[in-house]
C-alpha positions in Angstrom: 31.1 12.3 -62.7 33.6 10.8 -65.0 33.3 7.4 -66.5 36.4 5.6 -67.1 35.6 2.5 -69.1 32.2 2.1 -67.5 33.4 2.4 -63.9 33.2 5.1 -61.3 36.5 6.7 -60.4 38.0 5.8 -57.1 37.9 9.3 -55.7 34.1 9.4 -56.0 33.8 5.8 -54.7 35.1 6.7 -51.3 32.6 8.5 -49.2 33.4 10.8 -46.4 31.8 9.0 -43.4 33.3 11.0 -40.6 30.7 12.4 -38.1 31.5 15.7 -36.6 29.6 16.5 -33.3 30.1 19.9 -31.7 30.3 20.4 -27.9 26.8 22.0 -27.9 25.3 18.9 -29.6 27.1 16.6 -27.1 25.5 18.5 -24.2 22.0 18.2 -25.8 22.5 14.5 -26.4 23.7 14.0 -22.8 20.7 15.9 -21.4 18.3 13.9 -23.6 19.9 10.7 -22.4 19.6 11.8 -18.7 15.9 12.8 -19.3 15.2 9.4 -20.8 16.8 7.6 -17.9 14.8 9.6 -15.4 11.6 8.9 -17.4 12.3 5.2 -17.3 13.0 5.3 -13.6 9.8 7.2 -12.9 7.8 4.7 -15.0 9.2 1.8 -13.1 8.7 3.4 -9.7 5.2 4.7 -10.4 3.4 2.3 -8.0 5.7 3.3 -5.1 5.4 7.0 -5.9 1.6 7.1 -6.4 0.8 4.7 -3.5 -1.6 6.3 -0.9 -0.1 6.6 2.5 -2.0 5.0 5.4 -1.9 5.6 9.1 0.1 2.4 9.3 2.9 4.0 7.3 3.4 6.9 9.8 3.5 4.7 12.9 6.5 2.9 14.3 5.3 -0.6 14.8 7.0 -3.8 15.7 5.5 -5.5 12.7 7.5 -3.3 10.4 10.7 -4.2 12.2 9.9 -7.9 12.0 9.2 -7.7 8.2 5.6 -8.9 8.7 4.4 -5.7 7.1 5.0 -7.3 3.7 3.2 -10.5 4.8 0.0 -8.7 5.8 0.0 -5.9 3.2 0.9 -7.7 0.0 -1.2 -7.5 -3.2 -2.4 -11.1 -2.6 -3.6 -10.6 1.0 -7.2 -10.0 0.0 -7.8 -13.5 -1.3 -5.3 -15.4 0.9 -6.6 -17.5 3.7 -4.5 -19.9 5.7 -5.5 -23.5 5.8 -7.3 -24.6 8.9 -8.6 -21.2 9.8 -12.2 -20.1 9.8 -13.5 -16.7 9.1 -15.2 -15.9 12.4 -16.9 -12.6 12.8 -18.2 -10.8 15.8 -21.7 -11.9 14.8 -20.7 -15.5 14.5 -19.3 -15.4 18.0 -22.4 -13.8 19.4 -24.7 -16.4 17.7 -22.6 -19.3 18.9 -22.5 -18.0 22.5 -26.3 -17.4 22.4 -26.9 -21.0 21.2 -24.6 -22.3 23.9 -26.6 -20.4 26.5 -29.9 -21.2 24.9 -30.5 -17.5 24.7 -30.7 -16.9 20.9 -33.9 -14.9 20.5 -36.3 -15.5 17.7 -35.9 -12.3 15.8 -38.8 -13.3 13.5 -41.1 -13.5 16.4 -39.9 -10.2 17.8 -40.6 -8.4 14.5 -43.8 -10.5 14.1 -42.8 -11.7 10.6 -42.3 -15.1 9.0 -38.9 -16.6 8.1 -39.7 -16.2 4.4 -40.4 -12.5 4.6 -38.8 -10.2 2.1 -36.6 -7.3 2.9 -39.4 -4.9 2.2 -41.8 -6.7 4.5 -39.1 -6.8 7.3 -38.5 -3.1 6.8 -42.2 -2.2 6.9 -42.9 -4.4 10.0 -39.9 -2.7 11.8 -41.2 0.8 11.0 -44.7 -0.2 12.1 -43.4 -1.6 15.5 -41.0 1.3 16.0 -43.9 3.8 15.6 -46.1 1.8 17.9 -43.6 0.9 20.7 -41.1 3.8 20.7 -40.3 4.9 24.3 -41.2 8.5 23.5 -44.7 7.5 22.4 -45.6 5.0 25.1 -45.4 5.3 28.8 -44.5 1.6 29.3 -41.3 1.2 31.4 -40.3 -1.9 29.3 -40.6 0.1 26.0 -36.9 0.8 25.9 -35.8 -2.8 26.3 -38.5 -3.9 23.8 -37.2 -1.2 21.3 -33.7 -2.5 21.8 -34.8 -6.0 20.9 -36.7 -4.7 17.9 -33.6 -2.7 16.7 -31.3 -5.7 17.1 -33.8 -8.0 15.3 -34.0 -5.5 12.4 -30.3 -5.0 12.3 -29.8 -8.8 11.9 -32.7 -9.5 9.5 -32.3 -6.5 7.3 -28.7 -7.5 6.4 -28.7 -10.4 4.0 -25.4 -11.8 5.2 -26.3 -11.5 8.9 -29.8 -13.0 8.2 -28.2 -16.0 6.5 -25.9 -16.6 9.4 -28.7 -16.1 11.9 -30.9 -18.6 10.0 -28.1 -21.1 10.0 -27.5 -20.8 13.7 -31.2 -20.5 14.6 -32.0 -23.8 12.7 -29.1 -25.6 14.4 -30.5 -24.5 17.8 
């Protein structure tokens, strides 16, 4: 390096900034760019790619043609409920019809338990009655219908949700 009166010479001041890229390096850069684009695409489409297929997907249904598929299969469908609609289940319908016909049986009386009985007490009472009144153990012709009533009573009273619905309809009776 030569100093001319405290300054750097002009030839050293200019730097050679030209970038030389060979054809092989261009191919490598292009391939890396393509791989990055494919990676971004896969990342963005991961939900579509990984989604589990259902039987609905394989069928040709009118709802797909009418674009109602998106309406009923959106991510928000689980917590969406239209205004003015009630959640009516099969049990609700059965209980309402039984009240209208005045034929809602007293399941507590059938199982010989009180309304404030715990799940364990209901289960024990059901087993006790099932052992005592099972059609295979008794010769009574009515044993099968009695066992059907006991099974239905236990089915309703052993399920917390059904028991709550039954109590609500039974009290309104």
